[in-house]
mmCIF file of the protein (N, C-alpha, C, O) and its ligand, coordinates in Angstrom:
data_MODEL
# 
_entry.id   MODEL 
# 
loop_
_entity.id 
_entity.type 
_entity.pdbx_number_of_molecules 
1 polymer     1 
2 non-polymer 1 
# 
_entity_poly.entity_id                      1 
_entity_poly.type                           'polypeptide(L)' 
_entity_poly.nstd_linkage                   no 
_entity_poly.nstd_monomer                   no 
_entity_poly.pdbx_seq_one_letter_code       MIDDIEVLCHACGGEGRRPEAKVSTLGGVPHTATVSLPCSWCEGVGRREGIDPPA 
_entity_poly.pdbx_seq_one_letter_code_can   MIDDIEVLCHACGGEGRRPEAKVSTLGGVPHTATVSLPCSWCEGVGRREGIDPPA 
_entity_poly.pdbx_strand_id                 A 
# 
loop_
_entity_poly_seq.entity_id 
_entity_poly_seq.num 
_entity_poly_seq.mon_id 
_entity_poly_seq.hetero 
1 1  MET n 
1 2  ILE n 
1 3  ASP n 
1 4  ASP n 
1 5  ILE n 
1 6  GLU n 
1 7  VAL n 
1 8  LEU n 
1 9  CYS n 
1 10 HIS n 
1 11 ALA n 
1 12 CYS n 
1 13 GLY n 
1 14 GLY n 
1 15 GLU n 
1 16 GLY n 
1 17 ARG n 
1 18 ARG n 
1 19 PRO n 
1 20 GLU n 
1 21 ALA n 
1 22 LYS n 
1 23 VAL n 
1 24 SER n 
1 25 THR n 
1 26 LEU n 
1 27 GLY n 
1 28 GLY n 
1 29 VAL n 
1 30 PRO n 
1 31 HIS n 
1 32 THR n 
1 33 ALA n 
1 34 THR n 
1 35 VAL n 
1 36 SER n 
1 37 LEU n 
1 38 PRO n 
1 39 CYS n 
1 40 SER n 
1 41 TRP n 
1 42 CYS n 
1 43 GLU n 
1 44 GLY n 
1 45 VAL n 
1 46 GLY n 
1 47 ARG n 
1 48 ARG n 
1 49 GLU n 
1 50 GLY n 
1 51 ILE n 
1 52 ASP n 
1 53 PRO n 
1 54 PRO n 
1 55 ALA n 
# 
loop_
_struct_asym.id 
_struct_asym.entity_id 
A 1 
B 2 
# 
loop_
_chem_comp.id 
_chem_comp.type 
_chem_comp.mon_nstd_flag 
ALA 'L-peptide linking' y 
ARG 'L-peptide linking' y 
ASP 'L-peptide linking' y 
CYS 'L-peptide linking' y 
GLU 'L-peptide linking' y 
GLY 'peptide linking'   y 
HIS 'L-peptide linking' y 
ILE 'L-peptide linking' y 
LEU 'L-peptide linking' y 
LYS 'L-peptide linking' y 
MET 'L-peptide linking' y 
PRO 'L-peptide linking' y 
SER 'L-peptide linking' y 
THR 'L-peptide linking' y 
TRP 'L-peptide linking' y 
VAL 'L-peptide linking' y 
ZN  non-polymer         . 
# 
_pdbx_entity_nonpoly.entity_id   2 
_pdbx_entity_nonpoly.name        ? 
_pdbx_entity_nonpoly.comp_id     ZN 
# 
_pdbx_nonpoly_scheme.asym_id         B 
_pdbx_nonpoly_scheme.entity_id       2 
_pdbx_nonpoly_scheme.mon_id          ZN 
_pdbx_nonpoly_scheme.ndb_seq_num     1 
_pdbx_nonpoly_scheme.pdb_seq_num     101 
_pdbx_nonpoly_scheme.auth_seq_num    101 
_pdbx_nonpoly_scheme.pdb_mon_id      ZN 
_pdbx_nonpoly_scheme.auth_mon_id     ZN 
_pdbx_nonpoly_scheme.pdb_strand_id   A 
_pdbx_nonpoly_scheme.pdb_ins_code    . 
# 
loop_
_atom_site.group_PDB 
_atom_site.id 
_atom_site.type_symbol 
_atom_site.label_atom_id 
_atom_site.label_alt_id 
_atom_site.label_comp_id 
_atom_site.label_asym_id 
_atom_site.label_entity_id 
_atom_site.label_seq_id 
_atom_site.pdbx_PDB_ins_code 
_atom_site.Cartn_x 
_atom_site.Cartn_y 
_atom_site.Cartn_z 
_atom_site.occupancy 
_atom_site.B_iso_or_equiv 
_atom_site.pdbx_formal_charge 
_atom_site.auth_seq_id 
_atom_site.auth_comp_id 
_atom_site.auth_asym_id 
_atom_site.auth_atom_id 
_atom_site.pdbx_PDB_model_num 
ATOM   1   N  N  . MET A 1 1  ? -8.668  -58.488 13.324 1.00 0.00 ? 1   MET A N  1 
ATOM   2   C  CA . MET A 1 1  ? -8.794  -57.701 14.604 1.00 0.00 ? 1   MET A CA 1 
ATOM   3   C  C  . MET A 1 1  ? -9.971  -58.193 15.460 1.00 0.00 ? 1   MET A C  1 
ATOM   4   O  O  . MET A 1 1  ? -10.997 -58.550 14.880 1.00 0.00 ? 1   MET A O  1 
ATOM   5   N  N  . ILE A 1 2  ? -9.904  -58.231 16.613 1.00 0.00 ? 2   ILE A N  1 
ATOM   6   C  CA . ILE A 1 2  ? -11.017 -58.537 17.486 1.00 0.00 ? 2   ILE A CA 1 
ATOM   7   C  C  . ILE A 1 2  ? -11.807 -57.340 17.797 1.00 0.00 ? 2   ILE A C  1 
ATOM   8   O  O  . ILE A 1 2  ? -11.335 -56.396 18.431 1.00 0.00 ? 2   ILE A O  1 
ATOM   9   N  N  . ASP A 1 3  ? -13.157 -57.385 17.297 1.00 0.00 ? 3   ASP A N  1 
ATOM   10  C  CA . ASP A 1 3  ? -13.850 -56.264 17.547 1.00 0.00 ? 3   ASP A CA 1 
ATOM   11  C  C  . ASP A 1 3  ? -15.350 -56.598 17.968 1.00 0.00 ? 3   ASP A C  1 
ATOM   12  O  O  . ASP A 1 3  ? -16.196 -55.738 18.211 1.00 0.00 ? 3   ASP A O  1 
ATOM   13  N  N  . ASP A 1 4  ? -15.537 -57.856 18.014 1.00 0.00 ? 4   ASP A N  1 
ATOM   14  C  CA . ASP A 1 4  ? -16.870 -58.287 18.419 1.00 0.00 ? 4   ASP A CA 1 
ATOM   15  C  C  . ASP A 1 4  ? -16.744 -59.409 19.404 1.00 0.00 ? 4   ASP A C  1 
ATOM   16  O  O  . ASP A 1 4  ? -16.793 -60.567 18.990 1.00 0.00 ? 4   ASP A O  1 
ATOM   17  N  N  . ILE A 1 5  ? -16.598 -59.171 20.569 1.00 0.00 ? 5   ILE A N  1 
ATOM   18  C  CA . ILE A 1 5  ? -16.245 -60.182 21.545 1.00 0.00 ? 5   ILE A CA 1 
ATOM   19  C  C  . ILE A 1 5  ? -17.076 -59.825 22.831 1.00 0.00 ? 5   ILE A C  1 
ATOM   20  O  O  . ILE A 1 5  ? -17.343 -58.666 23.146 1.00 0.00 ? 5   ILE A O  1 
ATOM   21  N  N  . GLU A 1 6  ? -17.449 -60.913 23.526 1.00 0.00 ? 6   GLU A N  1 
ATOM   22  C  CA . GLU A 1 6  ? -18.043 -60.750 24.856 1.00 0.00 ? 6   GLU A CA 1 
ATOM   23  C  C  . GLU A 1 6  ? -17.294 -61.224 25.905 1.00 0.00 ? 6   GLU A C  1 
ATOM   24  O  O  . GLU A 1 6  ? -16.840 -62.366 25.831 1.00 0.00 ? 6   GLU A O  1 
ATOM   25  N  N  . VAL A 1 7  ? -17.080 -60.516 26.904 1.00 0.00 ? 7   VAL A N  1 
ATOM   26  C  CA . VAL A 1 7  ? -16.242 -61.062 28.034 1.00 0.00 ? 7   VAL A CA 1 
ATOM   27  C  C  . VAL A 1 7  ? -17.188 -61.111 29.260 1.00 0.00 ? 7   VAL A C  1 
ATOM   28  O  O  . VAL A 1 7  ? -18.214 -60.435 29.347 1.00 0.00 ? 7   VAL A O  1 
ATOM   29  N  N  . LEU A 1 8  ? -16.781 -61.897 30.110 1.00 0.00 ? 8   LEU A N  1 
ATOM   30  C  CA . LEU A 1 8  ? -17.521 -62.066 31.425 1.00 0.00 ? 8   LEU A CA 1 
ATOM   31  C  C  . LEU A 1 8  ? -17.413 -60.758 32.150 1.00 0.00 ? 8   LEU A C  1 
ATOM   32  O  O  . LEU A 1 8  ? -16.382 -60.085 32.168 1.00 0.00 ? 8   LEU A O  1 
ATOM   33  N  N  . CYS A 1 9  ? -18.500 -60.445 32.729 1.00 0.00 ? 9   CYS A N  1 
ATOM   34  C  CA . CYS A 1 9  ? -18.459 -59.277 33.638 1.00 0.00 ? 9   CYS A CA 1 
ATOM   35  C  C  . CYS A 1 9  ? -17.596 -59.367 34.864 1.00 0.00 ? 9   CYS A C  1 
ATOM   36  O  O  . CYS A 1 9  ? -17.835 -60.252 35.685 1.00 0.00 ? 9   CYS A O  1 
ATOM   37  N  N  . HIS A 1 10 ? -16.612 -58.520 35.051 1.00 0.00 ? 10  HIS A N  1 
ATOM   38  C  CA . HIS A 1 10 ? -15.782 -58.655 36.135 1.00 0.00 ? 10  HIS A CA 1 
ATOM   39  C  C  . HIS A 1 10 ? -16.401 -58.423 37.434 1.00 0.00 ? 10  HIS A C  1 
ATOM   40  O  O  . HIS A 1 10 ? -15.949 -58.917 38.467 1.00 0.00 ? 10  HIS A O  1 
ATOM   41  N  N  . ALA A 1 11 ? -17.447 -57.666 37.390 1.00 0.00 ? 11  ALA A N  1 
ATOM   42  C  CA . ALA A 1 11 ? -18.059 -57.255 38.693 1.00 0.00 ? 11  ALA A CA 1 
ATOM   43  C  C  . ALA A 1 11 ? -18.898 -58.425 39.375 1.00 0.00 ? 11  ALA A C  1 
ATOM   44  O  O  . ALA A 1 11 ? -18.953 -58.553 40.598 1.00 0.00 ? 11  ALA A O  1 
ATOM   45  N  N  . CYS A 1 12 ? -19.554 -59.276 38.466 1.00 0.00 ? 12  CYS A N  1 
ATOM   46  C  CA . CYS A 1 12 ? -20.474 -60.335 38.986 1.00 0.00 ? 12  CYS A CA 1 
ATOM   47  C  C  . CYS A 1 12 ? -19.887 -61.700 38.573 1.00 0.00 ? 12  CYS A C  1 
ATOM   48  O  O  . CYS A 1 12 ? -20.424 -62.745 38.940 1.00 0.00 ? 12  CYS A O  1 
ATOM   49  N  N  . GLY A 1 13 ? -18.719 -61.680 37.764 1.00 0.00 ? 13  GLY A N  1 
ATOM   50  C  CA . GLY A 1 13 ? -18.139 -62.977 37.458 1.00 0.00 ? 13  GLY A CA 1 
ATOM   51  C  C  . GLY A 1 13 ? -19.091 -63.743 36.433 1.00 0.00 ? 13  GLY A C  1 
ATOM   52  O  O  . GLY A 1 13 ? -18.907 -64.945 36.239 1.00 0.00 ? 13  GLY A O  1 
ATOM   53  N  N  . GLY A 1 14 ? -19.926 -63.177 35.895 1.00 0.00 ? 14  GLY A N  1 
ATOM   54  C  CA . GLY A 1 14 ? -20.945 -63.803 34.892 1.00 0.00 ? 14  GLY A CA 1 
ATOM   55  C  C  . GLY A 1 14 ? -22.107 -64.156 35.348 1.00 0.00 ? 14  GLY A C  1 
ATOM   56  O  O  . GLY A 1 14 ? -22.935 -64.634 34.573 1.00 0.00 ? 14  GLY A O  1 
ATOM   57  N  N  . GLU A 1 15 ? -22.387 -63.987 36.693 1.00 0.00 ? 15  GLU A N  1 
ATOM   58  C  CA . GLU A 1 15 ? -23.574 -64.374 37.301 1.00 0.00 ? 15  GLU A CA 1 
ATOM   59  C  C  . GLU A 1 15 ? -24.725 -63.473 36.999 1.00 0.00 ? 15  GLU A C  1 
ATOM   60  O  O  . GLU A 1 15 ? -25.876 -63.902 37.079 1.00 0.00 ? 15  GLU A O  1 
ATOM   61  N  N  . GLY A 1 16 ? -24.452 -62.188 36.640 1.00 0.00 ? 16  GLY A N  1 
ATOM   62  C  CA . GLY A 1 16 ? -25.518 -61.334 36.433 1.00 0.00 ? 16  GLY A CA 1 
ATOM   63  C  C  . GLY A 1 16 ? -26.149 -60.677 37.651 1.00 0.00 ? 16  GLY A C  1 
ATOM   64  O  O  . GLY A 1 16 ? -26.857 -59.672 37.587 1.00 0.00 ? 16  GLY A O  1 
ATOM   65  N  N  . ARG A 1 17 ? -25.853 -61.285 38.694 1.00 0.00 ? 17  ARG A N  1 
ATOM   66  C  CA . ARG A 1 17 ? -26.308 -60.698 39.956 1.00 0.00 ? 17  ARG A CA 1 
ATOM   67  C  C  . ARG A 1 17 ? -25.175 -60.574 41.079 1.00 0.00 ? 17  ARG A C  1 
ATOM   68  O  O  . ARG A 1 17 ? -24.263 -61.400 41.115 1.00 0.00 ? 17  ARG A O  1 
ATOM   69  N  N  . ARG A 1 18 ? -25.244 -59.678 41.857 1.00 0.00 ? 18  ARG A N  1 
ATOM   70  C  CA . ARG A 1 18 ? -24.287 -59.667 43.020 1.00 0.00 ? 18  ARG A CA 1 
ATOM   71  C  C  . ARG A 1 18 ? -24.842 -59.689 44.381 1.00 0.00 ? 18  ARG A C  1 
ATOM   72  O  O  . ARG A 1 18 ? -25.789 -58.965 44.687 1.00 0.00 ? 18  ARG A O  1 
ATOM   73  N  N  . PRO A 1 19 ? -24.299 -60.475 45.180 1.00 0.00 ? 19  PRO A N  1 
ATOM   74  C  CA . PRO A 1 19 ? -24.866 -60.606 46.562 1.00 0.00 ? 19  PRO A CA 1 
ATOM   75  C  C  . PRO A 1 19 ? -24.589 -59.377 47.238 1.00 0.00 ? 19  PRO A C  1 
ATOM   76  O  O  . PRO A 1 19 ? -23.510 -58.825 47.022 1.00 0.00 ? 19  PRO A O  1 
ATOM   77  N  N  . GLU A 1 20 ? -25.453 -58.853 48.060 1.00 0.00 ? 20  GLU A N  1 
ATOM   78  C  CA . GLU A 1 20 ? -25.181 -57.587 48.878 1.00 0.00 ? 20  GLU A CA 1 
ATOM   79  C  C  . GLU A 1 20 ? -25.830 -57.829 50.251 1.00 0.00 ? 20  GLU A C  1 
ATOM   80  O  O  . GLU A 1 20 ? -26.991 -58.218 50.378 1.00 0.00 ? 20  GLU A O  1 
ATOM   81  N  N  . ALA A 1 21 ? -24.998 -57.571 51.261 1.00 0.00 ? 21  ALA A N  1 
ATOM   82  C  CA . ALA A 1 21 ? -25.509 -57.837 52.541 1.00 0.00 ? 21  ALA A CA 1 
ATOM   83  C  C  . ALA A 1 21 ? -26.326 -56.678 52.974 1.00 0.00 ? 21  ALA A C  1 
ATOM   84  O  O  . ALA A 1 21 ? -25.930 -55.528 52.783 1.00 0.00 ? 21  ALA A O  1 
ATOM   85  N  N  . LYS A 1 22 ? -27.496 -56.958 53.572 1.00 0.00 ? 22  LYS A N  1 
ATOM   86  C  CA . LYS A 1 22 ? -28.439 -55.945 54.047 1.00 0.00 ? 22  LYS A CA 1 
ATOM   87  C  C  . LYS A 1 22 ? -28.521 -56.253 55.567 1.00 0.00 ? 22  LYS A C  1 
ATOM   88  O  O  . LYS A 1 22 ? -28.599 -57.409 55.982 1.00 0.00 ? 22  LYS A O  1 
ATOM   89  N  N  . VAL A 1 23 ? -28.499 -55.200 56.349 1.00 0.00 ? 23  VAL A N  1 
ATOM   90  C  CA . VAL A 1 23 ? -28.755 -55.308 57.794 1.00 0.00 ? 23  VAL A CA 1 
ATOM   91  C  C  . VAL A 1 23 ? -30.027 -54.768 58.070 1.00 0.00 ? 23  VAL A C  1 
ATOM   92  O  O  . VAL A 1 23 ? -30.350 -53.636 57.712 1.00 0.00 ? 23  VAL A O  1 
ATOM   93  N  N  . SER A 1 24 ? -30.812 -55.588 58.737 1.00 0.00 ? 24  SER A N  1 
ATOM   94  C  CA . SER A 1 24 ? -32.032 -54.927 59.188 1.00 0.00 ? 24  SER A CA 1 
ATOM   95  C  C  . SER A 1 24 ? -32.285 -55.369 60.638 1.00 0.00 ? 24  SER A C  1 
ATOM   96  O  O  . SER A 1 24 ? -31.753 -56.366 61.127 1.00 0.00 ? 24  SER A O  1 
ATOM   97  N  N  . THR A 1 25 ? -33.158 -54.537 61.309 1.00 0.00 ? 25  THR A N  1 
ATOM   98  C  CA . THR A 1 25 ? -33.407 -54.666 62.704 1.00 0.00 ? 25  THR A CA 1 
ATOM   99  C  C  . THR A 1 25 ? -34.789 -55.146 62.889 1.00 0.00 ? 25  THR A C  1 
ATOM   100 O  O  . THR A 1 25 ? -35.741 -54.494 62.461 1.00 0.00 ? 25  THR A O  1 
ATOM   101 N  N  . LEU A 1 26 ? -34.931 -56.264 63.511 1.00 0.00 ? 26  LEU A N  1 
ATOM   102 C  CA . LEU A 1 26 ? -36.283 -56.843 63.833 1.00 0.00 ? 26  LEU A CA 1 
ATOM   103 C  C  . LEU A 1 26 ? -36.387 -57.132 65.262 1.00 0.00 ? 26  LEU A C  1 
ATOM   104 O  O  . LEU A 1 26 ? -35.712 -57.986 65.836 1.00 0.00 ? 26  LEU A O  1 
ATOM   105 N  N  . GLY A 1 27 ? -37.322 -56.330 65.848 1.00 0.00 ? 27  GLY A N  1 
ATOM   106 C  CA . GLY A 1 27 ? -37.486 -56.425 67.216 1.00 0.00 ? 27  GLY A CA 1 
ATOM   107 C  C  . GLY A 1 27 ? -36.339 -56.096 68.068 1.00 0.00 ? 27  GLY A C  1 
ATOM   108 O  O  . GLY A 1 27 ? -36.208 -56.605 69.181 1.00 0.00 ? 27  GLY A O  1 
ATOM   109 N  N  . GLY A 1 28 ? -35.403 -55.156 67.513 1.00 0.00 ? 28  GLY A N  1 
ATOM   110 C  CA . GLY A 1 28 ? -34.355 -54.871 68.327 1.00 0.00 ? 28  GLY A CA 1 
ATOM   111 C  C  . GLY A 1 28 ? -33.070 -55.640 68.081 1.00 0.00 ? 28  GLY A C  1 
ATOM   112 O  O  . GLY A 1 28 ? -31.989 -55.281 68.549 1.00 0.00 ? 28  GLY A O  1 
ATOM   113 N  N  . VAL A 1 29 ? -33.250 -56.776 67.280 1.00 0.00 ? 29  VAL A N  1 
ATOM   114 C  CA . VAL A 1 29 ? -32.223 -57.742 67.087 1.00 0.00 ? 29  VAL A CA 1 
ATOM   115 C  C  . VAL A 1 29 ? -31.777 -57.506 65.668 1.00 0.00 ? 29  VAL A C  1 
ATOM   116 O  O  . VAL A 1 29 ? -32.571 -57.618 64.734 1.00 0.00 ? 29  VAL A O  1 
ATOM   117 N  N  . PRO A 1 30 ? -30.559 -57.191 65.504 1.00 0.00 ? 30  PRO A N  1 
ATOM   118 C  CA . PRO A 1 30 ? -30.002 -56.913 64.128 1.00 0.00 ? 30  PRO A CA 1 
ATOM   119 C  C  . PRO A 1 30 ? -29.911 -58.273 63.328 1.00 0.00 ? 30  PRO A C  1 
ATOM   120 O  O  . PRO A 1 30 ? -29.444 -59.281 63.857 1.00 0.00 ? 30  PRO A O  1 
ATOM   121 N  N  . HIS A 1 31 ? -30.339 -58.255 62.141 1.00 0.00 ? 31  HIS A N  1 
ATOM   122 C  CA . HIS A 1 31 ? -30.218 -59.459 61.300 1.00 0.00 ? 31  HIS A CA 1 
ATOM   123 C  C  . HIS A 1 31 ? -29.382 -59.097 60.020 1.00 0.00 ? 31  HIS A C  1 
ATOM   124 O  O  . HIS A 1 31 ? -29.549 -58.008 59.470 1.00 0.00 ? 31  HIS A O  1 
ATOM   125 N  N  . THR A 1 32 ? -28.632 -59.866 59.630 1.00 0.00 ? 32  THR A N  1 
ATOM   126 C  CA . THR A 1 32 ? -27.991 -59.754 58.286 1.00 0.00 ? 32  THR A CA 1 
ATOM   127 C  C  . THR A 1 32 ? -28.567 -60.607 57.182 1.00 0.00 ? 32  THR A C  1 
ATOM   128 O  O  . THR A 1 32 ? -28.497 -61.835 57.223 1.00 0.00 ? 32  THR A O  1 
ATOM   129 N  N  . ALA A 1 33 ? -29.093 -59.992 56.270 1.00 0.00 ? 33  ALA A N  1 
ATOM   130 C  CA . ALA A 1 33 ? -29.605 -60.868 55.146 1.00 0.00 ? 33  ALA A CA 1 
ATOM   131 C  C  . ALA A 1 33 ? -28.886 -60.543 53.906 1.00 0.00 ? 33  ALA A C  1 
ATOM   132 O  O  . ALA A 1 33 ? -28.609 -59.369 53.665 1.00 0.00 ? 33  ALA A O  1 
ATOM   133 N  N  . THR A 1 34 ? -28.527 -61.589 53.018 1.00 0.00 ? 34  THR A N  1 
ATOM   134 C  CA . THR A 1 34 ? -27.886 -61.381 51.972 1.00 0.00 ? 34  THR A CA 1 
ATOM   135 C  C  . THR A 1 34 ? -28.881 -61.472 50.740 1.00 0.00 ? 34  THR A C  1 
ATOM   136 O  O  . THR A 1 34 ? -29.439 -62.538 50.482 1.00 0.00 ? 34  THR A O  1 
ATOM   137 N  N  . VAL A 1 35 ? -29.084 -60.365 50.010 1.00 0.00 ? 35  VAL A N  1 
ATOM   138 C  CA . VAL A 1 35 ? -29.886 -60.357 48.952 1.00 0.00 ? 35  VAL A CA 1 
ATOM   139 C  C  . VAL A 1 35 ? -29.013 -60.271 47.635 1.00 0.00 ? 35  VAL A C  1 
ATOM   140 O  O  . VAL A 1 35 ? -27.896 -59.756 47.627 1.00 0.00 ? 35  VAL A O  1 
ATOM   141 N  N  . SER A 1 36 ? -29.591 -60.795 46.580 1.00 0.00 ? 36  SER A N  1 
ATOM   142 C  CA . SER A 1 36 ? -28.770 -60.661 45.273 1.00 0.00 ? 36  SER A CA 1 
ATOM   143 C  C  . SER A 1 36 ? -29.495 -59.480 44.460 1.00 0.00 ? 36  SER A C  1 
ATOM   144 O  O  . SER A 1 36 ? -30.717 -59.346 44.406 1.00 0.00 ? 36  SER A O  1 
ATOM   145 N  N  . LEU A 1 37 ? -28.627 -58.710 43.882 1.00 0.00 ? 37  LEU A N  1 
ATOM   146 C  CA . LEU A 1 37 ? -29.168 -57.489 43.172 1.00 0.00 ? 37  LEU A CA 1 
ATOM   147 C  C  . LEU A 1 37 ? -28.585 -57.705 41.765 1.00 0.00 ? 37  LEU A C  1 
ATOM   148 O  O  . LEU A 1 37 ? -27.475 -58.218 41.623 1.00 0.00 ? 37  LEU A O  1 
ATOM   149 N  N  . PRO A 1 38 ? -29.285 -57.340 40.801 1.00 0.00 ? 38  PRO A N  1 
ATOM   150 C  CA . PRO A 1 38 ? -28.889 -57.338 39.394 1.00 0.00 ? 38  PRO A CA 1 
ATOM   151 C  C  . PRO A 1 38 ? -27.597 -56.521 39.375 1.00 0.00 ? 38  PRO A C  1 
ATOM   152 O  O  . PRO A 1 38 ? -27.464 -55.442 39.952 1.00 0.00 ? 38  PRO A O  1 
ATOM   153 N  N  . CYS A 1 39 ? -26.629 -57.162 38.629 1.00 0.00 ? 39  CYS A N  1 
ATOM   154 C  CA . CYS A 1 39 ? -25.474 -56.416 38.510 1.00 0.00 ? 39  CYS A CA 1 
ATOM   155 C  C  . CYS A 1 39 ? -25.578 -55.107 37.783 1.00 0.00 ? 39  CYS A C  1 
ATOM   156 O  O  . CYS A 1 39 ? -26.135 -55.100 36.685 1.00 0.00 ? 39  CYS A O  1 
ATOM   157 N  N  . SER A 1 40 ? -25.098 -54.007 38.285 1.00 0.00 ? 40  SER A N  1 
ATOM   158 C  CA . SER A 1 40 ? -25.213 -52.740 37.665 1.00 0.00 ? 40  SER A CA 1 
ATOM   159 C  C  . SER A 1 40 ? -24.262 -52.585 36.443 1.00 0.00 ? 40  SER A C  1 
ATOM   160 O  O  . SER A 1 40 ? -24.507 -51.778 35.546 1.00 0.00 ? 40  SER A O  1 
ATOM   161 N  N  . TRP A 1 41 ? -23.291 -53.300 36.445 1.00 0.00 ? 41  TRP A N  1 
ATOM   162 C  CA . TRP A 1 41 ? -22.246 -53.213 35.257 1.00 0.00 ? 41  TRP A CA 1 
ATOM   163 C  C  . TRP A 1 41 ? -22.721 -53.715 33.957 1.00 0.00 ? 41  TRP A C  1 
ATOM   164 O  O  . TRP A 1 41 ? -22.624 -53.112 32.888 1.00 0.00 ? 41  TRP A O  1 
ATOM   165 N  N  . CYS A 1 42 ? -23.298 -54.995 34.168 1.00 0.00 ? 42  CYS A N  1 
ATOM   166 C  CA . CYS A 1 42 ? -23.741 -55.729 32.952 1.00 0.00 ? 42  CYS A CA 1 
ATOM   167 C  C  . CYS A 1 42 ? -25.301 -55.710 32.971 1.00 0.00 ? 42  CYS A C  1 
ATOM   168 O  O  . CYS A 1 42 ? -25.866 -56.387 32.112 1.00 0.00 ? 42  CYS A O  1 
ATOM   169 N  N  . GLU A 1 43 ? -25.941 -55.110 33.728 1.00 0.00 ? 43  GLU A N  1 
ATOM   170 C  CA . GLU A 1 43 ? -27.403 -55.022 33.824 1.00 0.00 ? 43  GLU A CA 1 
ATOM   171 C  C  . GLU A 1 43 ? -28.035 -56.523 33.880 1.00 0.00 ? 43  GLU A C  1 
ATOM   172 O  O  . GLU A 1 43 ? -29.072 -56.841 33.298 1.00 0.00 ? 43  GLU A O  1 
ATOM   173 N  N  . GLY A 1 44 ? -27.303 -57.320 34.610 1.00 0.00 ? 44  GLY A N  1 
ATOM   174 C  CA . GLY A 1 44 ? -27.814 -58.661 34.889 1.00 0.00 ? 44  GLY A CA 1 
ATOM   175 C  C  . GLY A 1 44 ? -27.557 -59.591 33.768 1.00 0.00 ? 44  GLY A C  1 
ATOM   176 O  O  . GLY A 1 44 ? -28.003 -60.736 33.843 1.00 0.00 ? 44  GLY A O  1 
ATOM   177 N  N  . VAL A 1 45 ? -26.805 -59.167 32.620 1.00 0.00 ? 45  VAL A N  1 
ATOM   178 C  CA . VAL A 1 45 ? -26.559 -60.027 31.547 1.00 0.00 ? 45  VAL A CA 1 
ATOM   179 C  C  . VAL A 1 45 ? -25.365 -60.987 31.994 1.00 0.00 ? 45  VAL A C  1 
ATOM   180 O  O  . VAL A 1 45 ? -25.411 -62.172 31.666 1.00 0.00 ? 45  VAL A O  1 
ATOM   181 N  N  . GLY A 1 46 ? -24.484 -60.577 32.608 1.00 0.00 ? 46  GLY A N  1 
ATOM   182 C  CA . GLY A 1 46 ? -23.388 -61.370 33.039 1.00 0.00 ? 46  GLY A CA 1 
ATOM   183 C  C  . GLY A 1 46 ? -22.166 -61.174 31.976 1.00 0.00 ? 46  GLY A C  1 
ATOM   184 O  O  . GLY A 1 46 ? -21.025 -61.578 32.198 1.00 0.00 ? 46  GLY A O  1 
ATOM   185 N  N  . ARG A 1 47 ? -22.494 -60.621 31.010 1.00 0.00 ? 47  ARG A N  1 
ATOM   186 C  CA . ARG A 1 47 ? -21.406 -60.478 29.913 1.00 0.00 ? 47  ARG A CA 1 
ATOM   187 C  C  . ARG A 1 47 ? -21.388 -59.044 29.514 1.00 0.00 ? 47  ARG A C  1 
ATOM   188 O  O  . ARG A 1 47 ? -22.392 -58.358 29.709 1.00 0.00 ? 47  ARG A O  1 
ATOM   189 N  N  . ARG A 1 48 ? -20.317 -58.541 28.970 1.00 0.00 ? 48  ARG A N  1 
ATOM   190 C  CA . ARG A 1 48 ? -20.154 -57.302 28.527 1.00 0.00 ? 48  ARG A CA 1 
ATOM   191 C  C  . ARG A 1 48 ? -19.524 -57.272 27.168 1.00 0.00 ? 48  ARG A C  1 
ATOM   192 O  O  . ARG A 1 48 ? -18.703 -58.125 26.830 1.00 0.00 ? 48  ARG A O  1 
ATOM   193 N  N  . GLU A 1 49 ? -19.914 -56.270 26.372 1.00 0.00 ? 49  GLU A N  1 
ATOM   194 C  CA . GLU A 1 49 ? -19.215 -56.313 24.902 1.00 0.00 ? 49  GLU A CA 1 
ATOM   195 C  C  . GLU A 1 49 ? -17.946 -55.654 25.085 1.00 0.00 ? 49  GLU A C  1 
ATOM   196 O  O  . GLU A 1 49 ? -17.794 -54.693 25.840 1.00 0.00 ? 49  GLU A O  1 
ATOM   197 N  N  . GLY A 1 50 ? -16.973 -56.213 24.338 1.00 0.00 ? 50  GLY A N  1 
ATOM   198 C  CA . GLY A 1 50 ? -15.704 -55.407 24.284 1.00 0.00 ? 50  GLY A CA 1 
ATOM   199 C  C  . GLY A 1 50 ? -14.707 -56.060 25.307 1.00 0.00 ? 50  GLY A C  1 
ATOM   200 O  O  . GLY A 1 50 ? -15.022 -56.984 26.057 1.00 0.00 ? 50  GLY A O  1 
ATOM   201 N  N  . ILE A 1 51 ? -13.581 -55.527 25.255 1.00 0.00 ? 51  ILE A N  1 
ATOM   202 C  CA . ILE A 1 51 ? -12.499 -55.940 26.115 1.00 0.00 ? 51  ILE A CA 1 
ATOM   203 C  C  . ILE A 1 51 ? -12.059 -54.677 27.065 1.00 0.00 ? 51  ILE A C  1 
ATOM   204 O  O  . ILE A 1 51 ? -11.781 -53.589 26.562 1.00 0.00 ? 51  ILE A O  1 
ATOM   205 N  N  . ASP A 1 52 ? -12.022 -54.880 28.305 1.00 0.00 ? 52  ASP A N  1 
ATOM   206 C  CA . ASP A 1 52 ? -11.462 -53.907 29.158 1.00 0.00 ? 52  ASP A CA 1 
ATOM   207 C  C  . ASP A 1 52 ? -10.022 -53.716 28.904 1.00 0.00 ? 52  ASP A C  1 
ATOM   208 O  O  . ASP A 1 52 ? -9.290  -54.694 29.053 1.00 0.00 ? 52  ASP A O  1 
ATOM   209 N  N  . PRO A 1 53 ? -9.508  -52.564 28.532 1.00 0.00 ? 53  PRO A N  1 
ATOM   210 C  CA . PRO A 1 53 ? -8.136  -52.495 28.146 1.00 0.00 ? 53  PRO A CA 1 
ATOM   211 C  C  . PRO A 1 53 ? -7.366  -52.772 29.521 1.00 0.00 ? 53  PRO A C  1 
ATOM   212 O  O  . PRO A 1 53 ? -7.865  -52.373 30.573 1.00 0.00 ? 53  PRO A O  1 
ATOM   213 N  N  . PRO A 1 54 ? -6.252  -53.400 29.507 1.00 0.00 ? 54  PRO A N  1 
ATOM   214 C  CA . PRO A 1 54 ? -5.564  -53.505 30.724 1.00 0.00 ? 54  PRO A CA 1 
ATOM   215 C  C  . PRO A 1 54 ? -4.984  -52.245 31.120 1.00 0.00 ? 54  PRO A C  1 
ATOM   216 O  O  . PRO A 1 54 ? -4.609  -51.386 30.322 1.00 0.00 ? 54  PRO A O  1 
ATOM   217 N  N  . ALA A 1 55 ? -4.911  -52.148 32.554 1.00 0.00 ? 55  ALA A N  1 
ATOM   218 C  CA . ALA A 1 55 ? -4.470  -50.768 33.152 1.00 0.00 ? 55  ALA A CA 1 
ATOM   219 C  C  . ALA A 1 55 ? -2.855  -50.735 32.789 1.00 0.00 ? 55  ALA A C  1 
ATOM   220 O  O  . ALA A 1 55 ? -2.168  -49.768 33.118 1.00 0.00 ? 55  ALA A O  1 
HETATM 221 ZN ZN . ZN  B 2 .  ? -22.143 -57.986 35.952 1.00 0.00 2 101 ZN  A ZN 1 
# 
């Protein structure tokens, strides 16, 4: 049986970080900056233990 396997995190694709667009206004001009945040699914590891059961 498979009971000790790590799979790539689906949320971040194994990167461990996810890009997130942030909009800020500087001097009345909106800017969009992309920041990368640690993935909340895998806590930045990029892998998760176990297999997600197919829906
Ligand atoms: Zn992740």
